N, C-alpha and C positions, 0 to 999 in steps of 0.2 A: 803568326800563328794564321797556319791555310784553314778557314772554318767551312771548305768544303769537304774535310774529310771528318767533321765532328757528326755523331750523332748517327741514327739508324740508316741504314743503307735504302735507297729508296726502290719502290719495287717494281714490275717491268709497266711500262704504261701500256702498250698498244698491245693485247692477247688476241690471237687467231678466236675470230668469230666462233670455228668450227674444229675442232680436234678430233681429225680421223680415225684417233688409236682405235684401237678394243678396248672395250673397256673391262675391269675386273669385274670377273663372274657374268659377263656376256659372251654369247657364243663368237668362236671364232670365226672370221668372214674374212677371204679376200676383200681389199676396199672398191667399192665399185661394181661389187658382182651381189645383185640380187635375185632370193630366189623365185621362184616362178610362183603363180599365184596358185596351181594345183598342190606345190608344194607349204604353200602357208596356209592353205585350208587343211590339208593333213595334221599340220601341225595341230593345228588350233584344235580341231576333233580331237585328238589323241587328248591335248591338256584336257579339253573338258570332260571326256569321259576317265580319266584319271581323277579330276574334281569329284566328280559323282559318285565314284567308288570311295573315296578316301570321306 
């Protein structure tokens, strides 16, 4: 009998520490392309205004 084929399959042993794919619900960006500081501040201010109105 081949005992190596019995039981549940073994899981992946070494998964990558960083998964570079875009997550579900996250804004889609090209990998390695980061927005500028001005864009980030504008987005944060817009989110704060939206939260303040609600």
